[in-house]
N, C-alpha and C positions, 0 to 999 in steps of 0.2 A: 503493499499500499504505500502511497506517496500523498505528501502535504503539497498543495499547489497554492502558490502566492498569485493573486490576480490583482489587476487594475480593472474595478467596475467602469463600464462605458455607460455612464449615465449622468445626466445634469442634476443639479440640487443636491449633489450627494459630496460631502467634504471630504469623507474618508479616501486616502489615496490607496490603500492596499485591503484586501480580504484574503481569509485563508478558507480552502476547502480541501477534502480529501478525494483522491483519484485512485481506482485500482490499477491504472496504467499510467506509464512514464509519458506525459503529455509534451510535445516539442515547444520550446519557448515561442512566443509570438503567436500562438494559435488562438483562435476565438474560441470561446466556450461559452454555455449558458449556465447559469448558477443561480440558485435559490436566494432571493433577497426579501425578507419579510413576507409579505404574502403573494409575490409575483416572481416571475423569472426575468433576469436581465442578461445582458451581453457582458462579457469580460475578455481582457487579453491576459494570457498566461506569461509571468515575467520570472518565475523560478518555480523549481520542482525539488523537493527534498524527500529522503527516504524517511518514512513515518518511523521506522525502527530507531534511528539516530536520534530522533525527537521525542522518544517515548516518554522519558521524564518530564520534559517540558509540557506536554500534552495532558499529563495527569494532574497539572497544577492549574490547569484552566477551568474556569468556572462555567464554561458553555461547551457543548458538543459541537464538533465541526460536522457541517452538512456536506453532503456529496455533490460534484459537478454533476449537472443534469445532462449535457450533451456537449460533445466535442464537434464544433461546427466546421473548423478548416481554418487554412492558412490566413492571417491577417491580410486584408485587401489594400495595404499601404506599405510603404517602404520604412525601414529602420530610421531614416533621417525624418520623415513625417513624424514618427513616434517621438523621436527625440526633441523635435521642434514643439510639439504639443507639451512635453514634459518641462521645457524651458520656458514656455508662454504662460504656465500655470501661475508663477510668481508675479507676473504682470497683471494677470486678471484676477487674482486672489481666488483662485478656484482649484481644481483638480486635474490631473492628465486625462482621466476618463471623460470628463465634463467637456474638455477640449477637443477630445476625439469626436464625442457625440456632436459637438457644435460644428465640426468642419469635415464631416464624413456622410455623405449621402446615406440615408437610413436603408435605402434599398439594397446596398451592397453588404451591410451587417445582416440584413434579413435573408439575404440569398447568397451566403458566403460559398456554399457548395455548387453554386451555378457558375462561379467566377473562374476564369482560366488561371492558371498558375503561371507566372511570368516566366520565360526562358532566361537561361543565364546569357546575357549580352556580351559582346566581346570588350574586355577591360580597357579602359582608357587609361592615360598616364596617371600616375600616383599625384593626388591633389592637395596632399597634406601642407606642402611647402609652397603651394600657389598662393599668391595674395589675391583675394577676392576683389573684382571689380564692382562698384557701386556707383551708377551713372544716372544722370537726368537727361531728359531730352524735351524741352520746351519748344515746339516748334508748330508749324502748320500741319494739319493733319495728312495732307498729301505728302509733305515732306518726311514725316514719321513713316508712313506706309511705304514709301520707297526705300527708305533706309531698312525697315524691316524685311523687305523682299531680298535684299542682298545679303542681310545678316542671316536669315533663314537659309538660304543656299551655300552661303559659307560653312554654316554650321552642318548641313548636311555633307559637304564635303569632308567634314572633320569626323564624320560618324557621330554627330551630337544631335539631340533633340532640343527642341525650342517650346516653352509654354507662354503663351500669351494669356494673361490673367485680365478680365474684364468685369465691370461691375454689372451689367445687365445683359439680357438676352438679345436686345436690339443692337448692342455692340458686337455681339458675337456674330450676327449677320453681316454687319458692316465689314469687319476684318477678315471674314471668310470670303466674302465675294471679291475683297480686293487683294488677297494675299495667295489664294489656292491655284491661280493659273498655272498649269504645267505639272504641279504635285498634288493634283486632287487626291489621288490613292494614298497620300501619306498625311492628309489632314483630318483631324478628328475634332468634333465639337460636342461640347458638353454643357448642359444647362439644367436647372431644376425642374423645368416645365416638360422635360422629355419623359415618356413613359418608361415603366419598369422593363419592358423587353428591349426598347430602345437603348436605356442606360446600361444594361447588362451585355446587349450586343456590342455596342461601342466599347466598353470596358475590354471584353474579351479580344476586340479586334487590335486595340492600341497596344495592349499588352504582349500580344503574340507577334505583332509585326517586328519582323528583324531590321527592317529598314528604320533610319532615323525618321521621327515623326514631328509634326507641327499640332500642337493642342492648343486649342483655343477654347477656354471655359472660365466659368465664374469660380470664385475663390474656394467652393465647396469640392472642386475638383483637382486642387493642388495635391491631393492624395493619390493620384494616379501613379502605380508603381512601375515608373519608367526610370531606370537608374543613369541612363544616358542623357537626362534633361540638364544641360549646362549652362542654359540662359533662360531666366524668368523675366519676362516683361510685364510690369504692372501698368496697364493703359488706363486712360481717362482716371489718373491718379487723384483727382482733386473730387471725385464723385463720393457723395455721402453714402451711397449704396454699399460701399465697401464696410460699413460699420454694422455690426449686428447689435440691435437695441434691446436684446433679451439675455439672460444669463448663458454663457459666461462673458458677454460684452466683448467679442472679439473684434479686432480690426484686421480684416485680410491683409492690408497693407503691411502692417508691422509683421504679421505671421509670415508672409512671403519673404519679408528681409530675414527674418530668423531662420526659415528654411533654406534659403539660398546661402547663408553663412556656414551652415553646417556641411553642405555638399562643395563649398567654395564655387557656386555657380555664378555667372554673371547676372546682375540684377539692374534692371533699367526701369526707372520712373518716368513713364511717358504722359504728356498732356499738352493741350494747347497752352493752358496756364496751370502750372502746377501750386499745390498749396503753397502758402507763405513760409510754413516751418521746413518744408522741403527746400525751398530756396535758401533759407537761412543756413540749412546744412551745407549746401553748396557753396555758399558764401565762406562759411567758416573752413571749408576745405574737407569736410567729411564726404562729401559726394561730388565725384568728378562729372565731366559733362561730355556728350558727344559731339554737341556745337554749342557755341555760345547762346544762351537763353533768348528767344525773340520776345520781345515785349510789345512791339508795335505790331497790331494785327489788321488784317484787311476787314472791311466791315462786314463782308459775308461770313467770315471766320467768327467774328463774335456772335453770330446769330446761330451758330450751330449748337 
């Protein structure tokens, strides 16, 4: 018998860890169902210990450990995504599980067994000693799109994928129409209004595609397990739609920055007019730029 330490994937639950017993040795990172009060919730296994070794400690506990209800399957996100959630919990005064719950589409947790296991992609160069690039790009929409087209093709040549994070569904349509010509088979779009079947089909297609891909999606899909994503673009960076106004009060822009810092991925904040605090960080030398920020805009661009 084994004692499993799990992180409950649940909002409004302050406990970071819970313990359950299991007859089988469950791989770390597996999604399981566990009893919690009068209901069953999802959790991720973070450690497994032999119950025999913990016999003395278990005898002193005032409560009886419950059994894991079901082993659902491999977690539908990368270790980097998990680490980013663990780091963000201190900023949101929340738990790792609450962050995962708030940043992962529920359809993936509910249908873990239907999701494809990502293949092992060709390893890129070691990135531990690489200095991360954090850039701003304040320019006309047409200029940003032209730059992104070139960036995507250069990334594909390096066998690297690109994630363009946008705040709304309409942004997805705009960027998909502008950037996919000639690479349609390697472009995948994700948003919360998609149905269950479409979300699962897109997930399976994107994780099984061995060619580098362009993913265009809202912040809920930064969890997509592509370890070759080496550029994250946060577009329309000034949009308030990036903020979640319910617990755990996540700002997708901040999460994208933390996630990119873990993988040393290039991070680009792009918009016609960036937020004042982002421009201040650029002024202080914290963020570099792709081009000198444009402040005088044509009348047509102001009206977009």
